[in-house]
C-alpha positions as a printed Julia matrix, in Angstrom:
426×3 Matrix{Float64}:
 -14.14   10.26   3.31
 -15.64    6.84   2.39
 -18.46    7.17   0.15
 -21.48    4.92   1.11
 -24.45    3.92  -0.31
 -27.47    1.58   0.14
 -26.45   -2.19  -0.55
 -27.84   -3.49  -3.82
 -30.04   -6.28  -4.07
 -28.21   -8.22  -6.39
 -24.88   -7.8   -4.37
 -26.51   -8.99  -1.73
 -27.69  -12.17  -3.49
 -24.39  -12.79  -4.68
 -23.31  -12.94  -1.18
 -26.08  -15.27   0.3
 -24.82  -18.59  -0.92
 -26.21  -21.15   1.6
 -24.74  -24.71   1.29
 -27.09  -27.64   0.91
 -27.31  -29.38   4.41
 -25.77  -32.65   4.93
 -28.16  -35.29   6.56
 -25.69  -37.54   6.76
 -24.13  -37.06  10.63
 -21.28  -39.08  10.31
 -20.17  -37.63   7.17
 -20.98  -34.43   8.31
 -18.62  -35.0   11.53
 -15.93  -36.36   9.54
 -15.83  -33.58   6.63
 -15.37  -31.13   9.58
 -12.45  -32.86  11.33
  -9.31  -31.08   9.64
  -6.51  -32.64  12.01
  -6.38  -35.55  13.95
  -6.99  -33.62  16.89
 -10.33  -32.94  15.67
 -10.9   -36.55  15.06
 -10.02  -37.22  18.82
 -12.42  -34.8   20.11
 -15.12  -36.42  17.87
 -14.09  -39.83  19.53
 -14.21  -38.54  22.93
 -17.7   -37.25  22.43
 -18.86  -40.37  21.03
 -17.26  -43.2   22.78
 -17.51  -44.51  26.72
 -14.66  -43.13  29.08
 -13.51  -46.47  29.88
 -12.74  -47.09  26.14
 -11.67  -44.02  25.05
  -8.8   -43.81  27.89
  -7.76  -46.91  27.19
  -6.84  -45.63  24.1
  -6.05  -42.33  24.55
  -4.02  -43.22  27.96
  -0.37  -44.35  28.44
   1.87  -45.87  31.5
   1.71  -44.26  35.13
   2.39  -40.09  34.6
   1.82  -40.59  30.55
   5.65  -38.92  30.61
   6.61  -41.11  27.73
   3.57  -40.34  25.68
   3.46  -36.62  26.4
   7.65  -36.25  25.58
   7.05  -38.38  22.07
   4.23  -35.97  21.1
   6.55  -32.99  22.26
   9.5   -34.09  20.13
   7.49  -33.79  16.8
   6.31  -30.35  18.01
   9.94  -29.25  18.79
  11.24  -29.39  15.1
  12.41  -26.81  12.56
  12.02  -27.39   8.89
  14.32  -25.94   6.5
  12.73  -25.73   3.27
  14.15  -25.12  -0.49
  13.11  -22.09  -2.24
  12.44  -21.87  -5.95
  12.53  -25.76  -6.19
   9.16  -26.85  -7.97
   7.44  -29.53  -6.45
   4.04  -29.34  -8.33
   3.22  -33.03  -7.77
   4.72  -35.1   -5.17
   5.27  -39.09  -4.9
   4.6   -40.36  -1.39
   4.98  -44.07  -2.37
   7.6   -45.95  -0.75
   9.4   -49.57  -1.26
   9.12  -51.36   1.91
  10.29  -54.55   3.12
  10.01  -56.01  -0.46
   6.64  -54.69  -1.39
   5.03  -51.07  -2.28
   3.15  -48.7    0.04
   1.39  -45.57  -1.37
   2.13  -43.83   1.45
   5.05  -43.62   4.15
   3.07  -45.19   6.86
   0.88  -47.87   7.86
  -1.43  -48.81  10.5
   0.12  -50.13  13.68
  -1.08  -53.24  15.91
  -3.77  -52.2   18.24
  -5.07  -54.47  21.17
  -9.18  -54.73  21.6
  -9.54  -52.67  18.51
 -13.71  -53.65  18.31
 -13.88  -52.03  21.74
 -13.48  -48.82  20.5
 -15.85  -49.32  17.77
 -17.66  -52.25  16.77
 -16.31  -52.44  12.87
 -12.77  -52.81  14.8
  -9.8   -54.55  12.49
 -12.18  -54.96   9.37
 -12.54  -51.37   9.28
  -8.84  -50.8    9.47
  -7.57  -53.63   7.1
 -10.43  -52.25   4.81
  -9.19  -48.88   4.97
  -5.55  -49.87   4.81
  -6.35  -51.88   1.36
  -8.1   -48.88  -0.29
  -5.19  -46.33   0.42
  -2.53  -49.04  -0.68
  -0.76  -49.09   2.71
  -0.04  -52.17   5.18
  -2.25  -53.34   8.11
  -1.27  -54.72  10.92
  -3.1   -56.95  13.25
  -1.99  -57.5   16.76
  -1.99  -61.08  18.64
  -4.66  -58.83  20.99
  -6.93  -58.29  18.44
 -10.51  -59.05  18.14
 -10.73  -60.07  14.36
  -8.92  -63.26  13.36
  -6.03  -63.7   11.04
  -8.58  -65.02   8.21
 -11.07  -62.06   8.5
  -8.35  -59.79   8.39
  -7.23  -61.47   5.17
 -10.58  -61.53   3.73
 -11.09  -57.64   4.48
  -7.79  -56.86   2.4
  -7.17  -60.12   0.3
  -4.62  -58.37  -2.14
  -2.92  -55.7    0.45
  -0.24  -55.99   2.57
  -1.02  -57.48   5.69
   1.43  -57.94   8.98
   1.03  -59.78  12.16
   2.47  -58.62  15.29
   3.55  -61.04  17.9
   3.59  -61.64  21.67
   5.42  -64.6   23.01
   3.26  -66.51  25.59
   4.3   -68.27  28.43
   2.63  -71.25  26.49
   4.96  -71.29  23.65
   2.81  -73.28  21.51
   0.36  -70.71  21.1
   2.62  -68.07  19.82
   4.0   -70.69  17.54
   0.57  -71.59  16.21
  -0.17  -68.01  15.66
   2.97  -67.62  13.62
   1.61  -70.63  11.23
  -1.59  -69.29  10.57
  -0.4   -66.0    9.88
   1.84  -67.6    7.21
  -0.66  -69.45   5.72
  -2.83  -66.59   5.6
  -0.48  -65.05   3.33
   0.65  -62.35   5.88
   4.02  -61.5    4.88
   5.86  -59.56   7.84
   5.98  -60.6   11.02
   6.18  -57.83  14.02
   8.26  -59.31  16.92
   7.4   -57.32  20.09
  10.23  -57.15  22.64
   8.96  -54.39  25.25
   6.01  -56.22  26.94
   7.6   -58.76  29.38
   5.09  -57.62  31.79
   2.18  -54.95  31.61
   2.64  -51.26  32.11
   0.56  -49.42  34.91
  -2.04  -47.8   32.86
  -3.53  -46.15  35.87
  -6.62  -44.55  33.72
  -7.77  -48.16  33.01
  -7.28  -49.02  36.85
  -9.3   -45.79  37.72
 -11.76  -46.69  35.39
 -12.38  -50.32  36.49
 -11.51  -51.14  32.8
 -11.86  -54.76  31.85
 -12.28  -57.39  29.21
 -15.09  -57.63  28.13
 -16.59  -54.38  29.94
 -18.84  -54.53  32.77
 -21.9   -52.93  33.19
 -21.92  -50.74  36.55
 -23.63  -47.62  37.92
 -20.86  -45.44  36.3
 -20.67  -47.17  32.77
 -24.68  -47.03  32.93
 -24.5   -43.36  33.63
 -21.32  -42.64  31.35
 -23.44  -44.37  28.39
 -26.55  -42.27  28.68
 -24.92  -39.92  26.17
 -23.55  -42.53  23.98
 -26.23  -45.05  22.99
 -25.06  -45.79  19.71
 -22.05  -47.16  21.18
 -23.83  -49.32  23.75
 -26.57  -50.53  20.81
 -23.29  -51.67  18.48
 -21.41  -53.56  21.47
 -25.06  -55.41  22.59
 -26.11  -56.01  19.32
 -22.93  -57.41  17.4
 -20.83  -60.57  18.33
 -19.68  -60.85  21.7
 -16.2   -58.83  22.16
 -13.36  -61.49  22.84
  -9.89  -62.01  21.61
  -9.82  -63.45  17.9
  -6.15  -65.43  18.76
  -6.57  -66.31  22.5
  -9.0   -68.1   24.88
  -7.96  -66.06  27.64
 -10.95  -63.34  28.76
 -12.23  -61.84  31.49
 -10.22  -59.25  33.75
  -8.17  -56.16  33.52
  -5.57  -55.32  30.81
  -2.85  -55.79  33.23
  -3.99  -58.76  34.39
  -4.86  -60.23  30.99
  -1.39  -59.33  29.61
   0.35  -60.6   32.88
  -1.11  -63.94  32.57
  -0.47  -64.21  29.02
   3.16  -62.81  28.73
   6.51  -64.2   29.83
   8.99  -61.98  31.56
  11.57  -64.72  30.41
  11.65  -63.96  26.56
  14.98  -64.05  25.58
  17.24  -63.96  21.84
  16.65  -67.71  21.89
  12.79  -67.12  21.37
  13.66  -64.69  18.31
  15.63  -67.42  16.91
  12.72  -70.24  17.03
  10.29  -67.61  15.53
  12.61  -66.81  12.84
  12.91  -70.52  11.94
   9.07  -70.56  11.58
   8.39  -67.62   9.85
   9.08  -67.39   5.97
   8.47  -64.04   5.51
  10.33  -60.57   6.49
  10.89  -60.14  10.19
  10.49  -56.92  12.25
  11.68  -56.19  15.89
   9.2   -53.79  17.59
  10.09  -52.25  20.7
  13.64  -51.16  20.8
  14.89  -48.5   22.74
  18.64  -48.09  22.11
  21.41  -48.21  19.66
  23.46  -51.18  21.22
  20.33  -53.55  20.88
  19.68  -52.05  17.5
  23.25  -53.52  16.55
  22.63  -56.59  17.93
  19.74  -57.46  16.12
  21.25  -56.32  12.94
  24.11  -58.67  13.56
  21.68  -61.37  14.23
  20.33  -60.8   10.55
  16.43  -59.24  11.1
  15.02  -57.69   8.56
  14.04  -54.49  10.24
  13.64  -52.61  13.43
  11.14  -50.58  15.03
  12.1   -47.75  17.26
   9.2   -47.63  19.69
   8.21  -47.07  23.6
   4.65  -49.13  23.01
   2.88  -45.45  22.59
   4.17  -44.63  26.08
   1.99  -47.44  27.63
   4.95  -49.54  28.87
   7.83  -48.0   30.94
   7.25  -44.5   31.63
  10.27  -42.46  31.16
  11.33  -44.42  28.18
  13.09  -42.95  25.5
  12.08  -40.98  22.75
  11.79  -42.55  19.51
  12.09  -39.82  17.62
  15.17  -38.52  19.42
  16.62  -41.76  19.09
  15.85  -42.16  15.42
  18.97  -40.51  13.98
  21.64  -42.24  16.05
  20.12  -45.49  15.12
  20.02  -44.72  11.46
  23.73  -43.68  11.65
  24.79  -47.18  13.18
  22.41  -49.57  11.51
  20.31  -47.65   8.33
  22.46  -48.95   5.59
  21.87  -52.72   7.04
  18.18  -52.8    8.25
  15.2   -51.19   7.57
  14.43  -48.29  10.67
  10.81  -47.9   11.05
   9.33  -45.7   14.05
   6.31  -45.41  16.01
   4.34  -43.31  18.99
   3.4   -39.88  19.05
   2.79  -39.39  15.34
  -0.45  -36.94  15.17
   0.42  -35.05  12.08
   1.81  -35.78   8.26
   4.78  -33.42   9.2
   5.67  -35.73  11.98
   5.85  -38.62   9.28
   7.78  -36.21   6.81
  10.59  -35.43   9.69
  11.16  -38.91  10.72
  11.6   -39.95   6.82
  13.93  -36.92   6.34
  15.84  -38.25   9.55
  16.05  -41.73   8.0
  13.13  -43.81   9.0
  12.09  -45.95   5.99
   8.6   -46.2    7.53
   6.2   -45.04  10.06
   3.27  -46.48  12.17
   0.07  -44.62  13.08
  -2.05  -46.18  16.3
  -3.95  -43.53  18.25
  -4.34  -41.85  15.2
  -6.18  -44.64  13.29
  -8.29  -45.43  16.4
  -9.18  -41.66  17.03
 -10.72  -41.78  13.42
 -12.11  -45.51  14.0
 -14.27  -44.14  17.49
 -15.39  -41.24  15.3
 -16.68  -42.88  12.38
 -15.85  -46.33  11.82
 -14.4   -47.45   8.69
 -15.45  -43.92   6.89
 -13.67  -42.55  10.18
 -10.48  -44.7    9.31
 -10.15  -43.32   5.71
 -10.37  -39.4    7.26
  -7.41  -40.02   9.34
  -5.78  -41.56   6.07
  -6.94  -38.48   4.3
  -5.75  -35.95   6.85
  -2.36  -37.44   6.89
  -1.92  -38.01   3.12
  -3.02  -34.29   2.8
  -0.65  -32.9    5.46
   2.44  -35.04   4.1
   1.76  -33.84   0.47
   1.55  -30.18   1.45
   4.73  -30.31   3.9
   6.64  -31.89   1.07
   5.33  -29.1   -1.25
   6.32  -26.47   1.06
   9.6   -28.04   1.51
  10.51  -28.18  -2.34
  10.75  -31.98  -2.71
   8.91  -34.04  -4.99
   9.62  -37.37  -3.42
  10.55  -38.98  -0.29
  14.13  -40.07  -1.33
  15.05  -36.24  -1.72
  14.41  -35.58   1.9
  17.51  -35.48   3.87
  18.39  -34.98   7.39
  19.29  -31.3    6.44
  15.59  -30.35   6.19
  14.69  -30.98   9.56
  16.43  -29.49  13.21
  15.2   -31.16  16.3
  15.18  -28.48  19.13
  15.45  -30.59  22.09
  14.02  -29.57  25.19
  15.44  -32.56  27.29
  19.17  -32.65  27.27
  21.07  -35.22  29.14
  22.86  -34.07  32.39
  26.69  -34.16  32.13
  27.84  -36.87  34.63
  30.21  -35.59  37.44
  33.83  -36.38  37.53
  34.73  -39.75  39.16
  35.73  -38.87  42.79
  39.14  -39.96  43.97
  39.04  -43.28  46.0
  39.12  -42.56  49.62
  42.12  -43.78  51.63
  41.26  -46.44  53.57
  40.91  -46.06  57.49
  43.0   -48.39  59.32
  42.19  -48.96  63.01
  45.06  -48.28  65.63
  46.37  -51.11  67.29
  46.3   -50.5   71.16
């Protein structure tokens, strides 16, 4: 029988340890976010539906995005035991410079729409963390202001080739003059993908006040206060505004973009050049033969061609073919530091985060982006320690197995040719 007794007052007092209430609402929310998914939940609660869905959504049935995320979940790690990793080095050399972590911030368009601090928050957080920040051609902060927010860090510029080529050439020159060290030549957006959430929400740039948006704004007054009391939301590098995202992209982009354009841009750009949006081995090999510094395996976050290849599945095949000759990077679907560790183990030299960064931005501005980076950093460090590796260089393909759900269907054997029927003469 268990002996029972009246609780002692002293023992009760030891258990009654109350935390001091946190009066800073943003700090309280962000400290409670333990994963990127937690930040997404906060972002959804605090951001109008049209802006949130623009960030969160993808093209058509959103299969490409779902498959990319599923691919990262469908991995099995293989840790080494009795391999002390009391401390780990998460830094890496990438494109001639250092990054304190094996990921950087991807280019995102219309960023001030998500939260008014926009690219300034992203660039500042990247500077504090010692990682690269990438500004989009469709950014809402100028090249020069991003440089001012990150004056001593790594700034990269993502370039779309416009119908008016001189606009693109001018942006290349401005980025070079501002000290950006890497150009990200994007090739997967000849036309806009069918982003159905945006169409259903009537999403436009700039946002329009309608009965629906006003009703949706009632529980989110802070977003609208920021929107209405800060400088007008517009592209910092383009003059075209007004219309749906698809209309804006189709008006600006050129479906005739080709290898000749890449050659011209390379002649204008003095730094490192990446090609973003590569989705097969053959194109990877051709680009490396042309002398680019690196390629980014990406399907644009699932926002262009739905059912496009899964970058994480493509990664080991591309690394096997061109990994010794060029820097191979990856984005799309990264929501956990373990995703980044798995990518590095399979040969990626670097990774990029897009939605994860924007969820943090929407959840808490600059502090939310800091929280995104801190969460991913903690997950990378913990995963590496549990695998028994002390540096990124120790990660190898043997540490990861891809448990693939989707396997290509074997092609049927070729049918024998049918004999030709000759009409009888009569």
